[in-house]
VOPAGU-2260 file (C-alpha; in pm, 1 decimal, decimal comma):
REM VOPAGU-2260
SITE   aa  ch    i         X         Y         Z
SITE  MET   A    0   -1283,7    2111,6    2191,4
SITE  ARG   A    1    -997,9    2106,9    1943,2
SITE  GLU   A    2   -1004,8    1792,3    1720,7
SITE  VAL   A    3    -777,1    1685,6    1454,8
SITE  VAL   A    4    -881,0    1415,8    1207,9
SITE  ALA   A    5    -619,3    1254,1     942,0
SITE  ARG   A    6    -691,9    1005,9     673,7
SITE  ALA   A    7    -469,3     828,4     477,5
SITE  PRO   A    8    -549,1     576,2     186,2
SITE  VAL   A    9    -421,8     223,1     138,3
SITE  ARG   A   10    -258,2     113,8    -174,3
SITE  VAL   A   11    -258,3    -126,0    -480,3
SITE  ASP   A   12      93,7    -244,3    -559,9
SITE  PHE   A   13     104,1    -327,0    -945,5
SITE  GLY   A   14     468,8    -406,8    -930,1
SITE  GLY   A   15     815,0    -379,7    -798,7
SITE  GLY   A   16     747,1    -478,3    -444,4
SITE  TRP   A   17    1021,7    -625,5    -260,0
SITE  THR   A   18    1272,8    -408,0    -455,4
SITE  ASP   A   19    1162,0    -119,5    -209,1
SITE  VAL   A   20    1304,1    -298,9     106,0
SITE  PRO   A   21    1654,9    -263,0     222,9
SITE  PRO   A   22    1935,0    -365,4     157,3
SITE  TYR   A   23    1798,9    -415,7    -215,7
SITE  THR   A   24    1717,7     -46,1    -242,8
SITE  PHE   A   25    2042,9      66,1    -160,2
SITE  GLU   A   26    2257,2    -197,0    -335,9
SITE  GLN   A   27    2056,5    -227,1    -680,3
SITE  GLY   A   28    1804,4      49,8    -668,7
SITE  GLY   A   29    1425,5     -41,9    -658,0
SITE  CYS   A   30    1104,3      68,3    -845,6
SITE  VAL   A   31     750,7      53,0    -765,8
SITE  CYS   A   32     448,9     132,4    -951,4
SITE  ASN   A   33     139,5     163,3    -726,5
SITE  LEU   A   34    -201,7     325,4    -689,5
SITE  ALA   A   35    -400,4     456,6    -391,4
SITE  ILE   A   36    -742,0     354,0    -348,1
SITE  ALA   A   37   -1015,9     528,8    -131,9
SITE  SER   A   38   -1007,9     309,5     178,0
SITE  TYR   A   39    -859,6     465,9     463,3
SITE  ALA   A   40    -702,0     452,2     775,9
SITE  ARG   A   41    -800,0     750,7    1013,3
SITE  ALA   A   42    -626,4     905,6    1312,1
SITE  THR   A   43    -831,9    1136,9    1555,1
SITE  LEU   A   44    -658,5    1356,3    1818,5
SITE  ARG   A   45    -840,0    1524,7    2102,6
SITE  ALA   A   46    -754,8    1689,7    2419,5
SITE  HIS   A   47    -779,5    1459,8    2705,2
SITE  ALA   A   48    -780,0    1573,3    3061,9
SITE  HIS   A   49    -596,8    1280,1    3209,4
SITE  GLY   A   50    -279,6    1185,5    3039,3
SITE  VAL   A   51    -239,8    1013,0    2714,2
SITE  GLU   A   52    -511,0     773,1    2602,4
SITE  VAL   A   53    -505,5     536,5    2287,9
SITE  SER   A   54    -808,4     336,5    2135,2
SITE  ALA   A   55    -758,8     138,9    1802,9
SITE  ASP   A   56    -968,4    -106,7    1639,8
SITE  GLY   A   57    -688,9    -324,8    1617,9
SITE  ASP   A   58    -333,2    -322,3    1732,6
SITE  ASP   A   59    -252,9       6,3    1939,4
SITE  SER   A   60     119,0     -48,6    1960,4
SITE  LEU   A   61     160,4     200,0    1643,6
SITE  GLY   A   62     -26,0     485,5    1835,2
SITE  ASP   A   63     140,1     419,3    2166,7
SITE  ALA   A   64     462,8     465,2    1991,4
SITE  ALA   A   65     371,5     772,1    1780,4
SITE  LEU   A   66     260,6     948,2    2091,8
SITE  ARG   A   67     582,9     850,0    2314,1
SITE  VAL   A   68     810,7     956,8    2054,3
SITE  GLY   A   69     616,6    1268,5    1973,6
SITE  ALA   A   70     597,6    1338,2    2349,0
SITE  LEU   A   71     245,7    1451,2    2328,6
SITE  GLU   A   72      60,9    1498,1    2661,7
SITE  ASN   A   73    -302,3    1498,8    2741,7
SITE  VAL   A   74    -415,3    1377,5    2435,2
SITE  ARG   A   75    -637,7    1090,0    2312,7
SITE  LEU   A   76    -570,4     928,2    2008,6
SITE  GLU   A   77    -853,3     698,9    1800,7
SITE  GLN   A   78    -743,8     482,0    1521,5
SITE  THR   A   79    -998,6     318,9    1278,0
SITE  SER   A   80    -986,5     150,7     947,0
SITE  GLU   A   81   -1208,7     104,8     650,7
SITE  PHE   A   82   -1041,0    -214,2     532,2
SITE  PRO   A   83    -984,3    -560,1     653,6
SITE  ARG   A   84    -677,5    -616,3     872,1
SITE  GLY   A   85    -400,3    -831,5     696,6
SITE  ALA   A   86    -553,0    -772,8     351,6
SITE  GLY   A   87    -203,2    -682,6     174,0
SITE  LEU   A   88    -334,0    -323,5     101,6
SITE  GLY   A   89     -22,8    -156,8     321,2
SITE  GLY   A   90    -295,8     -96,4     603,1
SITE  SER   A   91     -41,1     -44,4     876,5
SITE  SER   A   92     160,2     213,1     683,7
SITE  ALA   A   93    -139,0     403,8     623,4
SITE  ALA   A   94    -229,8     408,9     989,2
SITE  GLY   A   95     126,5     541,2    1038,6
SITE  VAL   A   96      99,4     786,2     796,7
SITE  ALA   A   97    -253,2     921,4     927,7
SITE  VAL   A   98    -110,3     925,8    1283,0
SITE  GLN   A   99     206,6    1138,3    1192,6
SITE  ALA   A  100     -26,9    1351,5     994,7
SITE  ALA   A  101    -265,6    1413,1    1290,5
SITE  ILE   A  102      45,6    1453,3    1515,2
SITE  ALA   A  103     207,0    1714,8    1291,3
SITE  ALA   A  104    -116,2    1916,1    1280,6
SITE  TRP   A  105    -182,1    1908,6    1644,2
SITE  ARG   A  106     155,8    2079,7    1665,3
SITE  ASP   A  107      94,9    2325,1    1385,7
SITE  GLU   A  108     358,1    2161,5    1154,2
SITE  ARG   A  109     344,4    2161,9     796,7
SITE  PRO   A  110     570,4    1860,7     678,2
SITE  GLY   A  111     589,7    1760,4     300,9
SITE  ARG   A  112     452,2    1437,0     188,8
SITE  SER   A  113     772,8    1261,4     167,1
SITE  GLU   A  114     855,4    1364,8     500,7
SITE  LEU   A  115     537,3    1229,5     654,2
SITE  ALA   A  116     626,0     888,9     477,5
SITE  GLU   A  117     978,6     897,7     620,8
SITE  ARG   A  118     848,9     954,2     963,0
SITE  SER   A  119     601,3     668,2     930,8
SITE  ARG   A  120     856,7     440,2     834,3
SITE  ALA   A  121    1088,6     520,7    1092,2
SITE  LEU   A  122     835,6     468,1    1343,7
SITE  GLU   A  123     794,8     116,1    1220,2
SITE  VAL   A  124    1152,0      44,2    1172,6
SITE  ASP   A  125    1303,4     214,9    1502,4
SITE  GLU   A  126    1012,6     162,1    1727,8
SITE  LEU   A  127     826,5    -128,4    1641,7
SITE  GLY   A  128    1108,0    -342,3    1491,6
SITE  ILE   A  129     911,3    -395,2    1151,0
SITE  ALA   A  130    1194,2    -390,6     885,3
SITE  GLY   A  131     959,1    -344,2     574,3
SITE  GLY   A  132     964,1    -155,8     257,1
SITE  PHE   A  133     913,6     213,8     171,1
SITE  GLN   A  134     613,6     222,9     -94,8
SITE  ASP   A  135     339,3     181,6     129,4
SITE  HIS   A  136     413,4     487,9     308,8
SITE  TYR   A  137     452,2     692,5      12,2
SITE  ALA   A  138     140,3     571,8    -139,9
SITE  ALA   A  139     -51,3     682,8     166,9
SITE  ALA   A  140     106,1    1007,5     177,4
SITE  TYR   A  141      75,4    1100,6    -178,9
SITE  GLY   A  142    -204,4     932,9    -302,2
SITE  GLY   A  143    -280,4     902,3    -697,5
SITE  ALA   A  144     -52,4     656,1    -912,3
SITE  LEU   A  145     308,2     676,3    -805,1
SITE  ALA   A  146     644,8     586,3    -992,4
SITE  LEU   A  147     895,4     543,7    -720,3
SITE  SER   A  148    1240,1     482,7    -723,3
SITE  PHE   A  149    1450,9     382,8    -433,9
SITE  GLY   A  150    1830,4     403,3    -379,5
SITE  ALA   A  151    2025,0     617,2    -130,4
SITE  GLU   A  152    1712,9     846,2    -132,2
SITE  THR   A  153    1348,6     790,4    -232,1
SITE  THR   A  154    1190,0     976,5    -550,2
SITE  ALA   A  155     808,7    1003,2    -568,8
SITE  THR   A  156     688,2    1085,5    -926,3
SITE  ARG   A  157     297,6    1126,7    -970,8
SITE  ILE   A  158     170,6     944,9   -1281,7
SITE  PRO   A  159     -96,2    1168,8   -1443,7
SITE  LEU   A  160    -460,2    1038,3   -1391,3
SITE  SER   A  161    -684,4    1163,4   -1645,4
SITE  ASP   A  162   -1071,8    1119,2   -1562,1
SITE  ALA   A  163   -1078,7     888,7   -1855,3
SITE  LEU   A  164    -788,1     679,4   -1696,5
SITE  VAL   A  165    -935,1     667,0   -1353,1
SITE  ASN   A  166   -1276,8     567,5   -1501,1
SITE  THR   A  167   -1088,1     251,3   -1699,9
SITE  LEU   A  168    -884,5     150,2   -1379,9
SITE  GLU   A  169   -1226,7     157,1   -1160,3
SITE  ARG   A  170   -1406,7     -49,2   -1435,2
SITE  GLN   A  171   -1120,1    -294,4   -1522,7
SITE  CYS   A  172    -962,3    -349,1   -1177,3
SITE  ILE   A  173   -1093,8    -573,8    -907,5
SITE  ILE   A  174    -948,2    -654,0    -572,6
SITE  ALA   A  175   -1073,6    -969,3    -424,6
SITE  TYR   A  176    -990,6   -1052,3     -43,6
SITE  THR   A  177    -942,0   -1416,7      19,4
SITE  GLY   A  178    -982,1   -1393,3     396,1
SITE  GLU   A  179    -660,7   -1530,6     482,3
SITE  SER   A  180    -396,9   -1370,7     699,1
SITE  ARG   A  181    -106,6   -1226,7     527,8
SITE  ILE   A  182     267,4   -1364,6     485,5
SITE  SER   A  183     461,0   -1479,1     811,0
SITE  GLY   A  184     785,1   -1267,5     898,8
SITE  ALA   A  185     976,5   -1586,0     839,1
SITE  THR   A  186     891,4   -1606,0     477,9
SITE  ILE   A  187    1003,1   -1236,9     431,3
SITE  THR   A  188    1321,6   -1304,3     619,0
SITE  ALA   A  189    1404,6   -1585,0     380,4
SITE  VAL   A  190    1354,2   -1384,9      74,3
SITE  LEU   A  191    1580,1   -1123,5     214,1
SITE  ASP   A  192    1838,3   -1378,3     322,7
SITE  GLY   A  193    1800,3   -1513,7     -27,2
SITE  TYR   A  194    1881,7   -1208,2    -159,8
SITE  ARG   A  195    2173,0   -1121,6      76,1
SITE  ASP   A  196    2318,9   -1460,1      -3,8
SITE  ARG   A  197    2290,6   -1406,9    -383,7
SITE  VAL   A  198    2047,5   -1688,4    -438,7
SITE  PRO   A  199    2048,5   -1690,4    -843,6
SITE  HIS   A  200    1673,5   -1739,3    -900,1
SITE  ILE   A  201    1585,1   -1467,9    -625,5
SITE  VAL   A  202    1829,1   -1202,3    -755,9
SITE  SER   A  203    1705,3   -1267,1   -1124,6
SITE  ALA   A  204    1323,8   -1246,2   -1010,3
SITE  LEU   A  205    1376,5    -932,9    -828,9
SITE  ALA   A  206    1568,9    -781,9   -1110,1
SITE  LYS   A  207    1279,9    -858,2   -1346,8
SITE  MET   A  208    1025,7    -742,1   -1121,9
SITE  ARG   A  209    1197,9    -370,4   -1094,2
SITE  ALA   A  210    1198,1    -389,9   -1490,8
SITE  LEU   A  211     836,8    -489,6   -1503,9
SITE  ALA   A  212     741,1    -196,1   -1269,5
SITE  MET   A  213     924,6      33,3   -1512,5
SITE  GLN   A  214     695,2    -112,9   -1778,4
SITE  MET   A  215     393,8     -74,8   -1573,1
SITE  ILE   A  216     470,9     286,7   -1508,3
SITE  ASP   A  217     500,7     344,7   -1898,7
SITE  ALA   A  218     182,5     176,4   -1948,3
SITE  LEU   A  219     -24,9     371,8   -1691,0
SITE  THR   A  220     136,2     692,1   -1862,2
SITE  ARG   A  221      13,3     581,6   -2192,2
SITE  GLU   A  222    -324,2     511,1   -2022,3
SITE  ASP   A  223    -304,0     143,1   -2147,7
SITE  VAL   A  224    -472,9     -46,6   -1885,3
SITE  ASP   A  225    -474,9    -357,6   -2091,4
SITE  ALA   A  226     -86,5    -398,3   -2120,6
SITE  LEU   A  227     -75,8    -300,1   -1729,6
SITE  GLY   A  228    -303,8    -605,9   -1689,2
SITE  GLU   A  229     -67,9    -836,1   -1899,4
SITE  LEU   A  230     234,4    -704,8   -1686,6
SITE  VAL   A  231      75,7    -772,3   -1345,2
SITE  GLY   A  232      28,3   -1125,7   -1471,8
SITE  GLU   A  233     395,6   -1170,1   -1567,7
SITE  HIS   A  234     506,1   -1008,7   -1219,4
SITE  TRP   A  235     309,0   -1281,9   -1036,5
SITE  VAL   A  236     462,3   -1558,7   -1196,3
SITE  LEU   A  237     813,5   -1396,8   -1069,0
SITE  GLN   A  238     664,9   -1276,0    -738,7
SITE  ARG   A  239     563,5   -1623,2    -655,7
SITE  SER   A  240     883,6   -1752,1    -731,0
SITE  LEU   A  241    1063,6   -1599,7    -442,7
SITE  HIS   A  242     909,4   -1842,2    -175,7
SITE  GLU   A  243     692,8   -2131,2    -196,4
SITE  LYS   A  244     480,4   -1967,8      75,2
SITE  ILE   A  245     405,0   -1647,7    -112,2
SITE  THR   A  246     111,7   -1800,6    -281,3
SITE  THR   A  247    -162,9   -2008,6    -143,6
SITE  PRO   A  248    -433,5   -2239,1    -265,3
SITE  PRO   A  249    -716,0   -1962,3    -209,0
SITE  ILE   A  250    -494,0   -1711,8    -421,9
SITE  GLU   A  251    -424,4   -1965,3    -680,3
SITE  ALA   A  252    -816,8   -2040,6    -688,3
SITE  VAL   A  253    -905,0   -1682,5    -733,4
SITE  LEU   A  254    -645,4   -1591,5   -1026,6
SITE  ASP   A  255    -713,1   -1929,6   -1218,2
SITE  GLY   A  256   -1081,8   -1878,1   -1203,8
SITE  ALA   A  257   -1028,4   -1518,7   -1310,2
SITE  ARG   A  258    -803,8   -1631,1   -1593,7
SITE  ALA   A  259   -1050,1   -1885,8   -1701,2
SITE  HIS   A  260   -1303,8   -1614,8   -1741,9
SITE  GLY   A  261   -1090,1   -1386,6   -1954,7
SITE  ALA   A  262    -890,0   -1178,2   -1710,9
SITE  LEU   A  263    -567,0   -1027,4   -1852,9
SITE  GLY   A  264    -348,0   -1100,1   -1541,8
SITE  GLY   A  265    -344,7   -1069,7   -1140,9
SITE  LYS   A  266    -123,7   -1097,3    -859,9
SITE  ALA   A  267    -153,9   -1115,9    -474,8
SITE  LEU   A  268    -104,9    -763,4    -314,9
SITE  GLY   A  269     183,9    -699,3     -77,6
SITE  ALA   A  270     416,7    -955,9      28,0
SITE  SER   A  271     114,0   -1203,9       6,4
SITE  GLY   A  272      92,8   -1552,6     132,3
SITE  GLY   A  273    -281,5   -1457,9     185,0
SITE  GLY   A  274    -464,3   -1131,8     204,7
SITE  SER   A  275    -603,8    -979,7    -148,7
SITE  VAL   A  276    -539,7    -998,0    -502,9
SITE  VAL   A  277    -584,4    -747,3    -793,3
SITE  ILE   A  278    -738,4    -874,2   -1103,7
SITE  ILE   A  279    -713,2    -669,1   -1449,7
SITE  SER   A  280    -972,6    -783,8   -1723,8
SITE  PRO   A  281   -1064,1    -659,3   -2047,8
SITE  VAL   A  282   -1363,0    -424,9   -2047,6
SITE  GLU   A  283   -1554,2    -665,4   -2263,0
SITE  ARG   A  284   -1497,4    -968,8   -1980,8
SITE  VAL   A  285   -1487,8    -760,9   -1659,0
SITE  ASP   A  286   -1857,8    -834,8   -1555,3
SITE  GLU   A  287   -1806,6   -1207,0   -1601,0
SITE  VAL   A  288   -1487,9   -1211,0   -1425,8
SITE  ARG   A  289   -1621,2   -1001,7   -1150,9
SITE  GLU   A  290   -1918,5   -1219,7   -1119,2
SITE  HIS   A  291   -1702,6   -1530,8   -1101,5
SITE  VAL   A  292   -1465,3   -1412,7    -860,1
SITE  SER   A  293   -1741,4   -1285,9    -620,1
SITE  THR   A  294   -1843,0   -1637,1    -583,2
SITE  ILE   A  295   -1509,8   -1740,4    -404,1
SITE  ALA   A  296   -1380,3   -1424,9    -273,0
SITE  ARG   A  297   -1511,2   -1100,9     -90,8
SITE  LEU   A  298   -1468,4    -804,9    -361,6
SITE  LEU   A  299   -1337,7    -475,6    -209,6
SITE  PRO   A  300   -1419,7    -153,3    -340,5
SITE  PHE   A  301   -1158,5     -24,6    -611,5
SITE  VAL   A  302   -1198,0     370,6    -601,6
SITE  VAL   A  303    -904,7     561,2    -704,1
SITE  ASP   A  304    -786,3     806,0    -419,8
SITE  ARG   A  305    -586,4    1125,5    -607,8
SITE  GLU   A  306    -542,9    1313,9    -280,4
SITE  GLY   A  307    -345,2    1110,8     -37,3
SITE  VAL   A  308    -327,4    1202,1     315,0
SITE  HIS   A  309    -591,4    1467,1     432,7
SITE  ILE   A  310    -642,7    1667,6     737,2
SITE  THR   A  311    -940,6    1814,5     902,9
SITE  ILE   A  312    -906,3    2055,3    1201,5
SITE  ARG   A  313   -1240,4    2109,4    1346,3
SITE  GLU   A  314   -1280,2    2468,2    1510,6
SITE  ARG   A  315   -1032,8    2589,6    1249,7
SITE  ALA   A  316   -1010,2    2615,8     872,6
SITE  GLU   A  317    -981,8    2280,8     704,1
SITE  SER   A  318    -681,4    2206,3     537,2
SITE  THR   A  319    -711,9    1974,0     199,8
SITE  ALA   A  320    -353,4    1908,3     101,1
SITE  TRP   A  321      17,7    1891,8     228,3
SITE  GLN   A  322     298,0    2045,8      84,3
SITE  SER   A  323     448,5    1869,2    -207,5
């Protein structure tokens, strides 16, 4: 039996989130610095004798929509994930990229990575009515560290990842899951409406977050993880100023505790309002920070993914990469 398995990584957004969401992207031009980590959403397609069937370990609406739009027949789609739902890691977008990659491989298509990202986002926006940003889809498609710029088009530039830099990131970065659900749609709408209405503090914060993302790209390019940590801390001050519900008591408890034990900086991931935080510590304090944070939150693996979306076609040759 033919079987297509696609996996796509989730991401850590160091900076620039919210500037990848229209209309900001088109009107001001956004910038994001993010990094894919090796926790995966998987999509498996198999032949199915009795029509179309979807099985998911969470919401199956994405898989249903993808198969409907793709007009696939006599297939079974299974979706699984290795990360907590609502963790702020871009998991739904990773799932979307995995599903789109599996469908493309089932049809013997070879789309580029950007095309997969755009297909995944279009499915969310057009079929599911989720008016989110672009960065999560591109992180899942490309993997590695990305410098993303947004305007009339999206440009994804890989930030070089030497073995030394990967080792440093994996040593000094911590992801802590608070166990809370992520931010509500009402809060996202409030921030976007604030931008559209040109509320001064929101417009100013978004512009500064975009500038910090550019500095983060430079810090990663220079392999200066300590500088990245300080910039992430600056970003959080601006990010939380966008709306009162972006931060929560558990998020503040984790970040305050991490700073008290020597962390350079940290921030909530994604739109926040719950989910996970990333913390960056100097190498000489990271064990202390990690030990403290583990007593109040669940630590998630921080392993860099350099590959992005990956396809395995059983009973055929394995494909290890998509076209760039």
